C-alpha positions as CSV (number, residue, x, y, z in Angstrom):
1,M,-41.7,-50.5,118.2
2,Q,-42.9,-50.0,115.1
3,V,-41.1,-53.0,114.1
4,F,-42.8,-55.4,116.6
5,Q,-46.1,-53.6,115.5
6,N,-45.6,-54.4,112.0
7,L,-44.9,-58.2,113.1
8,L,-48.1,-58.2,115.2
9,S,-50.3,-57.1,112.1
10,K,-48.7,-59.2,109.9
11,I,-49.7,-62.4,111.8
12,K,-52.6,-61.1,113.5
13,P,-54.8,-62.6,110.6
14,H,-53.8,-66.2,111.6
15,F,-55.2,-65.9,115.3
16,E,-58.1,-64.3,114.0
17,E,-61.7,-66.1,112.8
18,G,-61.0,-68.1,110.5
19,G,-57.3,-68.4,110.8
20,K,-55.2,-71.2,111.2
21,L,-54.7,-70.5,114.9
22,E,-58.1,-69.4,115.9
23,K,-58.0,-71.1,118.7
24,F,-55.2,-69.2,120.3
25,Y,-56.3,-65.9,119.5
26,Y,-56.3,-65.1,123.2
27,G,-52.8,-66.4,123.7
28,Y,-52.1,-63.8,120.7
29,D,-54.1,-60.7,122.3
30,A,-52.2,-61.1,125.5
31,I,-48.7,-60.0,123.9
32,E,-50.0,-57.5,121.7
33,T,-52.0,-55.8,124.8
34,F,-49.2,-56.0,126.8
35,L,-46.8,-54.2,124.1
36,F,-49.5,-51.8,122.8
37,V,-52.2,-50.0,124.8
38,P,-55.3,-52.0,123.6
39,G,-58.1,-49.5,121.9
40,H,-61.1,-51.2,124.6
41,S,-62.5,-50.3,127.8
42,T,-62.9,-52.8,130.4
43,H,-65.9,-54.4,131.2
44,K,-66.2,-56.6,134.3
45,G,-63.6,-57.7,136.8
46,E,-61.7,-54.4,136.8
47,A,-63.7,-52.3,138.3
48,H,-60.9,-50.7,140.7
49,I,-59.6,-49.3,136.9
50,K,-61.4,-46.0,136.9
51,D,-59.0,-44.0,134.4
52,G,-57.1,-44.5,131.6
53,I,-54.7,-46.2,132.4
54,D,-55.4,-50.3,131.5
55,L,-54.9,-53.0,133.7
56,K,-51.2,-54.4,132.1
57,R,-50.1,-50.6,132.7
58,T,-51.1,-50.6,136.2
59,M,-49.5,-53.9,137.0
60,F,-46.6,-53.6,135.6
61,T,-46.1,-50.1,137.4
62,V,-45.9,-52.5,140.4
63,V,-44.0,-54.9,139.6
64,I,-41.5,-51.5,138.4
65,A,-41.8,-50.7,142.4
66,M,-40.9,-54.5,143.8
67,I,-37.6,-54.2,141.5
68,P,-35.8,-52.6,144.3
69,C,-36.8,-55.2,146.6
70,L,-35.9,-58.3,144.1
71,L,-32.5,-56.4,143.6
72,F,-31.4,-55.8,147.1
73,G,-32.9,-59.4,148.2
74,M,-30.5,-61.0,145.7
75,W,-27.7,-59.4,147.2
76,N,-28.8,-60.0,150.9
77,V,-29.3,-63.6,150.1
78,G,-25.7,-63.6,148.9
79,H,-24.6,-61.5,152.0
80,Q,-26.0,-63.8,154.8
81,Y,-24.6,-66.9,153.0
82,Y,-21.2,-65.4,153.1
83,L,-21.4,-63.6,156.0
84,A,-22.7,-67.1,158.5
85,A,-19.7,-68.3,156.2
86,G,-17.1,-66.2,157.5
87,E,-16.6,-64.8,153.8
88,F,-16.5,-61.2,152.9
89,T,-18.3,-60.2,156.0
90,A,-17.7,-56.2,155.2
91,L,-20.7,-54.7,153.5
92,G,-18.6,-53.5,150.8
93,D,-16.5,-56.6,150.4
94,G,-17.5,-59.4,147.2
95,F,-20.3,-57.8,146.3
96,V,-19.8,-59.5,142.5
97,E,-20.1,-62.5,144.5
98,K,-22.7,-62.1,146.7
99,M,-25.0,-60.7,143.6
100,I,-24.2,-63.9,142.0
101,H,-24.9,-66.2,144.6
102,G,-28.1,-64.8,145.3
103,A,-28.8,-64.4,141.6
104,I,-28.5,-68.3,141.9
105,K,-31.1,-68.8,144.5
106,V,-33.6,-66.0,143.9
107,L,-34.1,-66.0,140.1
108,P,-35.0,-69.4,139.6
109,I,-37.9,-69.0,142.3
110,V,-38.9,-66.2,139.8
111,I,-38.9,-68.3,136.9
112,V,-40.8,-71.0,138.2
113,S,-43.2,-68.6,139.9
114,Y,-43.9,-67.0,136.3
115,G,-44.0,-70.3,134.2
116,V,-46.4,-72.2,136.4
117,G,-48.8,-69.4,136.9
118,L,-48.6,-67.6,133.5
119,N,-49.0,-71.4,131.3
120,I,-52.1,-72.1,133.6
121,E,-53.5,-68.3,132.8
122,F,-52.8,-69.2,128.7
123,A,-54.4,-72.4,129.3
124,F,-57.5,-70.7,130.9
125,A,-57.7,-67.7,128.5
126,I,-57.8,-70.2,125.6
127,F,-60.1,-72.8,127.3
128,R,-62.6,-69.8,128.1
129,K,-62.1,-68.2,125.4
130,H,-61.5,-64.5,126.8
131,P,-58.4,-62.5,127.3
132,V,-55.3,-63.2,129.6
133,N,-55.6,-61.6,133.3
134,E,-53.1,-59.6,134.0
135,G,-53.1,-59.9,137.6
136,F,-50.4,-62.7,137.5
137,L,-48.0,-60.0,136.3
138,V,-47.8,-59.0,140.0
139,T,-48.8,-62.1,141.6
140,G,-45.6,-63.6,139.7
141,M,-42.9,-61.3,141.2
142,L,-45.0,-61.5,144.6
143,I,-44.7,-65.1,145.2
144,P,-40.8,-65.1,145.0
145,L,-40.2,-62.3,147.2
146,V,-42.5,-63.7,150.3
147,M,-40.1,-66.7,150.1
148,P,-37.7,-67.9,151.9
149,P,-34.5,-68.3,149.5
150,T,-34.3,-72.1,150.4
151,V,-38.1,-73.2,149.5
152,P,-37.9,-75.8,146.9
153,L,-38.4,-75.0,143.6
154,W,-41.3,-78.1,143.2
155,M,-42.7,-76.1,146.3
156,V,-43.1,-73.1,144.7
157,G,-44.7,-74.4,141.3
158,L,-47.2,-76.5,143.6
159,A,-48.3,-73.4,145.8
160,T,-48.0,-70.9,142.5
161,A,-50.8,-73.7,140.7
162,F,-52.8,-73.8,143.9
163,A,-52.8,-69.9,144.5
164,V,-54.1,-69.3,140.8
165,L,-56.4,-72.4,140.6
166,I,-58.1,-72.1,143.6
167,G,-57.3,-68.7,144.8
168,K,-58.1,-66.8,141.5
169,E,-59.7,-68.5,138.9
170,A,-61.9,-70.5,141.0
171,F,-63.4,-67.1,141.5
172,G,-63.7,-66.0,137.8
173,G,-60.0,-64.6,137.6
174,T,-57.9,-61.2,138.1
175,G,-60.9,-59.2,139.9
176,M,-63.0,-61.7,141.3
177,N,-60.9,-63.3,143.8
178,I,-61.4,-62.4,147.6
179,L,-58.0,-63.5,148.6
180,N,-54.4,-62.0,147.8
181,V,-53.1,-64.9,145.5
182,A,-49.6,-64.2,146.4
183,L,-50.2,-64.8,150.0
184,T,-52.5,-67.8,149.3
185,A,-49.2,-69.3,148.0
186,R,-47.7,-68.6,150.4
187,V,-50.5,-69.8,153.1
188,F,-50.1,-73.1,151.4
189,I,-46.6,-73.8,151.8
190,F,-46.9,-72.6,155.3
191,F,-49.7,-75.3,156.3
192,A,-48.9,-78.0,154.0
193,Y,-45.0,-77.9,154.2
194,P,-44.1,-75.5,157.5
195,T,-41.2,-76.8,158.0
196,Y,-39.4,-75.4,154.6
197,I,-41.0,-71.8,154.9
198,S,-40.5,-71.2,158.9
199,G,-38.1,-71.7,161.9
200,D,-34.5,-70.9,162.3
201,T,-32.7,-73.4,159.7
202,V,-34.4,-72.2,156.3
203,W,-32.9,-68.7,155.8
204,I,-29.3,-69.0,154.4
205,A,-28.8,-72.2,152.7
206,D,-26.4,-74.7,151.6
207,G,-26.5,-76.2,155.3
208,V,-25.3,-72.6,156.7
209,T,-27.9,-71.3,159.0
210,G,-28.9,-68.4,161.0
211,A,-31.9,-67.0,163.6
212,T,-34.4,-64.1,162.3
213,P,-34.5,-61.3,164.4
214,L,-38.4,-62.4,164.9
215,G,-37.2,-65.9,166.3
216,V,-34.6,-64.2,168.6
217,G,-37.3,-61.5,169.8
218,Y,-40.2,-64.1,170.8
219,L,-37.5,-66.1,172.5
220,D,-35.3,-63.9,174.3
221,G,-37.1,-61.0,174.1
222,L,-35.2,-57.0,173.5
223,A,-32.0,-58.5,175.8
224,G,-32.1,-61.6,172.8
225,L,-32.0,-58.5,169.8
226,Q,-29.5,-56.4,171.7
227,A,-27.2,-59.3,172.6
228,N,-26.7,-59.8,168.7
229,P,-24.7,-56.9,166.7
230,N,-26.2,-58.2,163.5
231,Y,-29.7,-57.1,164.7
232,T,-28.9,-53.4,165.0
233,I,-32.0,-51.2,164.5
234,E,-29.7,-49.4,161.1
235,N,-29.1,-53.1,159.9
236,M,-33.1,-54.0,160.4
237,V,-34.0,-50.4,158.5
238,L,-31.2,-51.4,155.8
239,G,-32.3,-54.5,155.3
240,F,-28.8,-56.4,156.6
241,I,-30.7,-59.6,158.3
242,P,-32.1,-62.9,157.1
243,G,-35.6,-62.8,156.0
244,S,-37.7,-63.4,152.9
245,I,-36.3,-62.3,149.6
246,G,-38.1,-59.1,149.5
247,E,-38.8,-58.2,152.8
248,T,-36.1,-56.9,154.6
249,S,-35.0,-53.6,153.4
250,L,-37.1,-50.4,154.5
251,I,-35.2,-48.3,152.2
252,A,-36.5,-51.0,149.2
253,I,-39.7,-51.4,150.3
254,G,-40.0,-47.5,150.7
255,L,-38.8,-46.7,146.9
256,G,-41.6,-48.9,145.7
257,A,-44.6,-47.1,148.5
258,L,-43.2,-44.0,146.9
259,I,-43.7,-45.5,143.3
260,L,-47.3,-46.6,144.3
261,I,-48.3,-44.0,145.7
262,A,-46.9,-41.2,143.1
263,T,-49.0,-42.8,140.4
264,G,-52.4,-43.4,142.4
265,I,-52.0,-47.0,142.1
266,G,-51.2,-48.1,146.1
267,S,-53.5,-46.5,148.9
268,W,-51.5,-44.6,151.4
269,K,-54.2,-44.3,153.8
270,I,-54.0,-48.1,153.7
271,M,-50.6,-48.1,154.2
272,L,-50.3,-45.6,157.2
273,S,-53.2,-47.0,158.9
274,V,-51.5,-50.4,159.2
275,L,-48.8,-48.7,160.8
276,A,-51.0,-46.8,163.3
277,G,-53.1,-50.2,164.2
278,A,-49.7,-52.3,164.5
279,F,-47.7,-49.5,166.8
280,A,-50.8,-49.0,168.7
281,T,-51.4,-52.8,169.6
282,A,-47.1,-53.0,170.2
283,T,-47.4,-49.7,172.4
284,T,-50.4,-51.7,174.1
285,L,-48.7,-54.9,174.4
286,F,-45.2,-53.1,175.8
287,L,-47.0,-51.6,178.7
288,F,-48.4,-55.3,179.9
289,D,-45.2,-56.9,179.1
290,I,-47.2,-60.7,178.6
291,T,-44.4,-62.2,176.8
292,P,-40.2,-61.7,176.2
293,F,-41.5,-60.2,172.5
294,A,-44.4,-57.9,174.3
295,G,-41.4,-56.3,175.9
296,V,-39.4,-55.5,172.8
297,P,-40.1,-51.7,172.0
298,P,-42.7,-50.8,169.3
299,Y,-40.6,-48.8,167.3
300,Y,-38.8,-52.3,166.5
301,H,-42.1,-53.8,165.7
302,I,-41.6,-51.4,162.5
303,F,-38.1,-52.2,161.8
304,M,-38.3,-55.9,161.7
305,G,-40.2,-58.7,159.5
306,S,-42.4,-58.2,156.9
307,M,-44.7,-55.6,157.8
308,L,-43.7,-52.6,155.8
309,F,-43.3,-54.9,152.9
310,A,-46.8,-56.4,153.9
311,A,-48.0,-53.3,154.2
312,V,-47.2,-51.3,150.7
313,F,-47.5,-54.4,148.3
314,M,-50.0,-56.7,150.1
315,A,-52.6,-54.9,152.4
316,T,-53.2,-52.4,149.2
317,D,-54.3,-55.0,147.0
318,P,-56.9,-53.0,145.1
319,V,-58.7,-56.5,144.4
320,T,-59.1,-57.4,147.7
321,A,-59.0,-54.4,149.7
322,T,-61.6,-52.1,150.5
323,Q,-62.7,-49.5,148.0
324,T,-64.4,-46.8,150.2
325,E,-62.1,-44.2,151.9
326,M,-63.2,-44.8,155.7
327,G,-63.0,-48.2,154.7
328,K,-59.8,-48.1,154.1
329,W,-58.9,-46.3,157.3
330,I,-60.6,-49.3,159.3
331,Y,-59.2,-52.0,157.2
332,G,-55.6,-51.0,157.3
333,F,-55.9,-50.5,161.0
334,L,-57.1,-53.8,161.9
335,I,-54.7,-55.3,159.8
336,G,-51.8,-53.9,162.2
337,V,-53.7,-55.0,165.2
338,F,-53.9,-58.5,164.1
339,G,-51.0,-58.8,162.4
340,I,-48.8,-58.1,166.0
341,I,-51.1,-59.6,168.0
342,I,-50.4,-62.8,165.6
343,R,-46.6,-61.9,165.9
344,V,-46.1,-61.8,169.5
345,L,-48.8,-63.4,171.6
346,N,-48.6,-67.1,169.2
347,P,-46.1,-68.7,169.1
348,A,-47.1,-71.5,166.4
349,Y,-46.7,-68.4,163.5
350,P,-43.3,-66.7,163.6
351,E,-44.9,-63.9,161.8
352,G,-48.5,-62.4,161.7
353,W,-48.9,-60.3,158.1
354,M,-49.9,-62.7,156.0
355,L,-52.8,-64.4,158.1
356,A,-53.9,-60.6,159.6
357,I,-54.6,-59.7,155.8
358,L,-56.4,-63.0,154.6
359,L,-58.5,-62.4,157.6
360,M,-59.0,-58.8,156.5
361,N,-59.5,-59.6,153.0
362,V,-62.5,-61.5,153.9
363,F,-64.0,-59.0,155.9
364,A,-63.4,-56.4,153.4
365,P,-66.9,-56.6,151.4
366,T,-68.3,-56.2,155.1
367,I,-66.7,-53.0,156.1
368,D,-67.3,-51.3,152.7
369,H,-71.2,-52.6,152.9
370,M,-71.1,-51.4,156.2
371,I,-69.9,-47.8,155.4
372,I,-72.3,-47.5,152.6
373,Q,-75.2,-48.3,154.1
374,S,-74.0,-45.5,157.2
375,N,-73.8,-43.0,154.7
376,I,-77.6,-44.1,152.9
377,K,-78.9,-43.9,156.7
378,R,-77.1,-40.6,157.2
379,R,-78.4,-38.9,154.1
380,M,-82.1,-40.4,154.5
381,S,-82.2,-38.9,157.7
382,R,-80.8,-35.5,156.5
383,A,-83.0,-36.0,153.7
384,L,-86.4,-36.4,155.8
385,K,-85.3,-33.6,158.2
C-alpha cells in the first residue's frame, strides 16, 4: 500500500488549489479516501455513522456481505438455464459452464450499474465541489441483485440514472435521501417497463422460460407448489429456484446477515421484526384462506421470494430506516405486514417487499418523531410528579 500512498502524494499537488487539475480535486479525493482512511470527521448527511469507522468502510463492508449472494446468483442463473434446457440437470454437473453462463448474464448488469451511477456521482461532486458520495458503493451492487438476469442493459442504466438523480441527488446526496435508492431503480423499471421485470417469462433467458414459486403459489396455492418437484422447501432454502439474481439463496443471504450484525452495520431488530410481521400476517391470512396463495402455510412465505433479502439488505438501510430502538421494531413489523398483504392479496404485483419498504421509508421519520415525543411526554410527566 505504501506504493499507492507515494503515488497519490506525488500527484496530489496537481489536484489541489492552483494545480492544473484543480477542478477535478474531488474525483482524486474519492480515490484517496477509498484506499486510505481520511483524517477528518463527518459533518452532515452521515448522521448514522457514530464511531471511528468512516462511510467508505461501512459501505465496503456491506458490499462484502453481498458477495455470497452475487456469486451464488451467477451460478443459479446458469443452473436455471441449463435445467430448463435439459442439460446438466444434477446440481454438481457443469459447475464451470453454469458459472460462465451466469457471469455472462450478471456481470454486465453490475458493470452498467456501477458505470452509470459512479459517473453521475463524480459529475455532481465536481460540479457542486463536494466529496464524492460513497453510498453508491452499496447501491451499485444492490441494483443488479434485485434485477432478473434478462433485464436489458439500457434499462438498467436508465433506472440507475433515475434512482441516483431523482432518488438521491435531488435530496442532497448520500445520507439525505428518503427512499432506498436501489429500490427506487427497481420500482422505476417495474412501473415504466413492467413486462421486463415481472411475470413468468423473464427469469431464465435465451428463449427458455420458467415460472417462479410466487407465480405458481398465487395461481395454484400449496397444491401447485407441491406438484412442482423443483419447489421443495430444501430447494427454496438453498436457492435452486428462479428469481432475481441475489434473492434466492437463504444460505447466502444468511451469511450476509451475520456479517452485517457482527459489524453492527445492519440492525438485527429490523430483520427480526420484518420476519415477525410477515409470519403473523401470513398466519392470519392462512386461517381465513381467502385466495389460493393465502392457503400456503406461513413458513413457505419465509423461504420463497425476496423477503429475506429485503429484510437483510433493504429494510436495514441506515439512512431510510428508523433510528430509534422502539421505532426499529415498529418499522420492521409493518414492513412484514404490508409485504405479505401485497404478496397474497394483490395479483397486480408478483412480490410485495419493494412497495412495502418504500412505503415505510416515507413513514420512518414519523415513527421516530412519535417515539421521541412519547419519551419526552413520559419524562416530563415523571419530572412533574
